[in-house]
Backbone as ProteinMPNN parsed JSONL, in Angstrom:
{"seq_chain_A": "MSELRRLLDKDNHKYIAEVKKRWDDFVAKVQFYGVSKKAMKPPMTLDGVEFSIALFKALPTLFPSPAAPPKKLGHASEALIHVLQ", "coords_chain_A": {"N_chain_A": [[311.978, 179.003, -113.073], [309.906, 180.441, -114.205], [307.827, 178.598, -114.147], [307.447, 178.3, -111.406], [306.643, 180.906, -110.779], [304.226, 180.906, -112.168], [302.772, 178.993, -110.735], [302.628, 180.158, -108.202], [301.264, 182.454, -108.654], [298.998, 185.044, -107.864], [296.546, 184.873, -109.063], [296.101, 182.25, -109.551], [294.007, 180.419, -108.373], [293.186, 177.778, -108.106], [295.495, 176.206, -107.594], [296.392, 177.315, -105.176], [294.216, 176.753, -103.495], [294.368, 173.97, -103.532], [296.836, 173.51, -102.261], [296.269, 174.537, -99.715], [294.282, 172.728, -98.911], [295.742, 170.326, -98.878], [297.557, 170.973, -96.837], [295.81, 171.234, -94.641], [294.875, 168.581, -94.474], [297.287, 167.249, -93.891], [297.973, 168.434, -91.42], [295.828, 167.589, -89.836], [296.26, 164.814, -89.765], [298.813, 164.649, -88.571], [298.24, 165.849, -86.158], [296.418, 164.008, -85.014], [298.116, 161.776, -84.814], [300.112, 162.828, -83.135], [298.683, 163.415, -80.767], [297.815, 160.841, -80.126], [300.249, 159.617, -79.58], [300.913, 160.95, -77.356], [302.546, 163.145, -77.504], [301.638, 165.564, -77.997], [299.204, 167.896, -76.831], [295.61, 167.852, -76.971], [294.316, 170.294, -79.205], [292.395, 172.144, -77.982], [292.166, 174.658, -76.751], [293.825, 176.258, -78.181], [294.639, 178.744, -80.592], [294.885, 179.102, -84.2], [297.556, 179.879, -84.871], [299.015, 179.373, -82.5], [298.576, 176.646, -82.323], [299.907, 175.729, -84.63], [302.554, 176.38, -83.978], [302.918, 174.729, -81.724], [302.652, 172.282, -82.992], [304.901, 172.249, -84.737], [306.933, 172.285, -82.834], [306.577, 169.803, -81.681], [307.373, 168.06, -83.631], [310.109, 166.887, -83.66], [309.828, 164.949, -81.659], [307.754, 163.372, -82.614], [308.69, 162.455, -85.081], [311.454, 161.119, -84.913], [314.952, 161.67, -85.5], [318.165, 160.338, -86.479], [320.121, 162.099, -85.652], [321.055, 164.095, -82.831], [318.569, 165.965, -81.12], [318.193, 169.573, -80.852], [319.26, 171.003, -77.737], [317.725, 172.974, -76.526], [314.776, 174.197, -77.725], [314.245, 177.072, -79.185], [312.736, 178.43, -81.156], [309.939, 177.481, -83.161], [310.633, 176.916, -85.75], [313.185, 175.855, -85.582], [312.762, 173.247, -84.735], [311.445, 172.199, -86.957], [313.447, 172.429, -88.904], [315.354, 170.694, -87.816], [314.024, 168.21, -88.044], [313.778, 168.055, -90.821], [316.459, 167.899, -91.546]], "CA_chain_A": [[311.445, 180.137, -112.352], [308.612, 180.832, -114.77], [306.824, 177.651, -113.656], [307.188, 178.665, -110.018], [305.832, 182.129, -110.806], [302.882, 180.541, -112.606], [302.103, 178.294, -109.637], [302.411, 181.046, -107.064], [300.557, 183.651, -109.09], [297.818, 185.286, -107.024], [295.332, 184.538, -109.818], [296.007, 180.792, -109.681], [293.227, 180.026, -107.196], [293.097, 176.315, -108.023], [296.69, 175.691, -106.94], [296.401, 177.78, -103.788], [293.206, 175.976, -102.775], [294.868, 172.608, -103.385], [297.881, 173.524, -101.23], [295.599, 174.715, -98.419], [293.606, 171.464, -98.572], [296.786, 169.363, -98.505], [298.081, 171.362, -95.527], [294.798, 170.878, -93.64], [294.903, 167.121, -94.336], [298.526, 166.904, -93.212], [297.888, 168.873, -90.029], [294.877, 166.718, -89.138], [296.898, 163.509, -89.54], [299.891, 164.809, -87.592], [297.599, 166.124, -84.877], [295.913, 162.736, -84.491], [299.275, 160.963, -84.454], [300.77, 163.45, -81.982], [297.859, 163.233, -79.568], [297.819, 159.416, -79.784], [301.565, 159.308, -79.016], [301.027, 161.797, -76.172], [303.576, 164.161, -77.705], [300.915, 166.832, -78.1], [297.911, 167.968, -76.153], [294.548, 168.223, -77.911], [294.345, 171.756, -79.37], [291.072, 172.704, -77.704], [292.217, 176.068, -76.358], [294.824, 176.965, -78.975], [294.2, 179.298, -81.874], [295.609, 178.519, -85.324], [298.99, 180.151, -84.803], [299.567, 178.637, -81.36], [298.559, 175.225, -82.66], [300.979, 175.474, -85.598], [303.818, 176.415, -83.244], [302.976, 173.497, -80.928], [302.851, 171.183, -83.938], [306.29, 172.249, -85.174], [307.792, 171.925, -81.697], [306.409, 168.376, -81.409], [307.882, 167.255, -84.74], [311.241, 166.007, -83.337], [309.351, 163.828, -80.857], [306.914, 162.526, -83.458], [309.495, 161.874, -86.157], [312.833, 161.244, -84.449], [316.013, 161.469, -86.479], [319.355, 159.796, -85.812], [320.902, 163.195, -85.061], [320.515, 164.555, -81.552], [317.805, 167.213, -81.257], [318.763, 170.698, -80.098], [318.952, 170.91, -76.306], [316.641, 173.903, -76.22], [314.128, 174.687, -78.929], [313.792, 178.439, -78.988], [311.694, 178.742, -82.122], [309.345, 176.303, -83.784], [311.347, 176.631, -86.994], [314.336, 175.023, -85.269], [312.285, 171.867, -84.708], [311.176, 171.813, -88.333], [314.736, 172.26, -89.588], [315.968, 169.475, -87.28], [313.356, 167.055, -88.648], [314.13, 168.014, -92.24], [317.852, 167.465, -91.701]], "C_chain_A": [[310.074, 180.542, -112.888], [307.502, 179.891, -114.305], [306.464, 177.966, -112.208], [306.347, 179.938, -109.948], [304.393, 181.823, -111.206], [302.11, 179.882, -111.46], [301.734, 179.234, -108.5], [301.701, 182.339, -107.427], [299.279, 183.819, -108.278], [296.519, 184.96, -107.739], [295.146, 183.032, -109.995], [295.302, 180.22, -108.45], [293.158, 178.518, -107.022], [294.295, 175.743, -107.269], [296.716, 176.069, -105.466], [295.395, 177.004, -102.957], [293.676, 174.544, -102.55], [295.932, 172.527, -102.299], [297.268, 173.678, -99.847], [294.918, 173.437, -97.98], [294.632, 170.419, -98.134], [297.364, 169.686, -97.126], [297.099, 170.974, -94.427], [294.764, 169.377, -93.401], [296.132, 166.669, -93.559], [298.455, 167.238, -91.731], [296.943, 167.968, -89.241], [295.508, 165.36, -88.82], [298.001, 163.595, -88.494], [299.318, 165.087, -86.207], [297.089, 164.838, -84.244], [297.062, 161.861, -84.008], [299.952, 161.513, -83.2], [299.999, 163.273, -80.699], [297.863, 161.762, -79.153], [299.146, 158.978, -79.18], [301.855, 160.114, -77.758], [302.2, 162.769, -76.27], [302.952, 165.54, -77.791], [299.646, 166.746, -77.278], [296.85, 168.271, -77.203], [294.429, 169.742, -77.992], [293.001, 172.422, -79.121], [291.127, 174.203, -77.426], [293.207, 176.883, -77.182], [294.193, 177.553, -80.231], [295.097, 178.708, -82.97], [297.111, 178.693, -85.247], [299.626, 179.36, -83.67], [299.603, 177.141, -81.646], [299.68, 174.88, -83.63], [302.34, 175.464, -84.912], [303.978, 175.149, -82.406], [303.243, 172.289, -81.823], [304.306, 171.108, -84.372], [307.236, 171.859, -84.038], [307.701, 170.438, -81.368], [307.008, 167.489, -82.497], [309.091, 166.382, -84.385], [310.837, 164.799, -82.489], [308.56, 162.847, -81.716], [307.718, 161.782, -84.515], [310.966, 161.999, -85.795], [313.825, 160.993, -85.585], [317.231, 160.917, -85.751], [320.236, 160.868, -85.177], [320.24, 163.646, -83.759], [319.735, 165.851, -81.752], [318.49, 168.343, -80.494], [318.355, 170.617, -78.634], [317.802, 171.815, -75.912], [316.073, 174.421, -77.527], [313.581, 176.075, -78.659], [312.628, 178.782, -79.884], [311.176, 177.452, -82.733], [310.078, 175.937, -85.063], [312.575, 175.771, -86.747], [313.938, 173.552, -85.239], [312.038, 171.371, -86.124], [312.486, 171.561, -89.071], [315.426, 170.995, -89.107], [315.341, 168.236, -87.922], [313.719, 166.94, -90.126], [315.566, 167.565, -92.469], [317.947, 165.972, -91.505]], "O_chain_A": [[309.191, 180.935, -112.125], [306.369, 180.324, -114.091], [305.293, 177.903, -111.832], [305.431, 180.027, -109.131], [303.453, 182.4, -110.66], [300.935, 180.18, -111.244], [300.66, 179.12, -107.909], [301.556, 183.225, -106.584], [298.561, 182.85, -108.033], [295.488, 184.786, -107.089], [294.13, 182.594, -110.537], [295.938, 179.609, -107.591], [293.08, 178.031, -105.894], [294.127, 174.887, -106.4], [297.025, 175.239, -104.611], [295.694, 176.633, -101.821], [293.415, 173.965, -101.495], [295.938, 171.587, -101.504], [297.701, 173.018, -98.903], [294.964, 173.089, -96.8], [294.426, 169.712, -97.148], [297.63, 168.78, -96.337], [297.505, 170.444, -93.393], [294.64, 168.935, -92.259], [296.039, 165.814, -92.677], [298.83, 166.426, -90.885], [297.233, 167.618, -88.097], [295.312, 164.821, -87.731], [298.116, 162.723, -87.632], [299.85, 164.615, -85.202], [297.308, 164.606, -83.056], [296.996, 161.276, -82.927], [300.322, 160.752, -82.306], [300.587, 163.01, -79.65], [297.91, 161.459, -77.96], [299.175, 158.065, -78.355], [302.923, 159.977, -77.161], [302.776, 163.168, -75.258], [303.638, 166.556, -77.674], [299.092, 165.668, -77.06], [297.156, 168.885, -78.225], [294.438, 170.415, -76.961], [292.521, 173.183, -79.96], [290.225, 174.939, -77.827], [293.408, 178.068, -76.915], [293.325, 176.939, -80.852], [295.975, 177.896, -82.678], [297.862, 177.759, -85.527], [300.672, 178.74, -83.862], [300.547, 176.451, -81.26], [300.337, 173.85, -83.473], [303.188, 174.631, -85.231], [305.057, 174.558, -82.379], [303.98, 171.38, -81.442], [304.893, 170.026, -84.378], [308.233, 171.174, -84.268], [308.651, 169.869, -80.83], [307.137, 166.281, -82.299], [309.109, 165.215, -84.777], [311.449, 163.737, -82.598], [308.686, 161.633, -81.558], [307.451, 160.616, -84.803], [311.658, 162.88, -86.305], [313.566, 160.212, -86.5], [317.316, 161.02, -84.527], [321.01, 160.576, -84.266], [319.019, 163.582, -83.614], [320.188, 166.74, -82.473], [319.282, 168.088, -79.586], [317.236, 170.212, -78.319], [316.993, 171.458, -75.056], [316.788, 175.008, -78.339], [312.567, 176.23, -77.979], [311.639, 179.359, -79.432], [311.894, 176.455, -82.811], [310.136, 174.762, -85.425], [312.973, 175.016, -87.635], [314.708, 172.698, -85.677], [312.387, 170.237, -86.453], [312.608, 170.57, -89.79], [316.028, 170.284, -89.913], [316.058, 167.311, -88.305], [313.943, 165.837, -90.623], [315.861, 166.92, -93.475], [319.037, 165.405, -91.595]]}, "name": "protein", "num_of_chains": 1, "seq": "MSELRRLLDKDNHKYIAEVKKRWDDFVAKVQFYGVSKKAMKPPMTLDGVEFSIALFKALPTLFPSPAAPPKKLGHASEALIHVLQ"}
């Protein structure tokens, strides 16, 4: 717990900047892959929040799992949880 507190401390700017950079890199790669697979539309008119929601909803299509996806995805978090399972 102390290590986690150290990492997430608001004064630890180096770690926070690294996590933000890794997230931006990940999102750019998933966006390119999603658009190339036609599972996502190019995010020209979406703001950051709308794009993140669209990205999470596209995850089951981009990274299919052997389990059946939920019939109706109400929230973007449901798609993320399905992919993680």
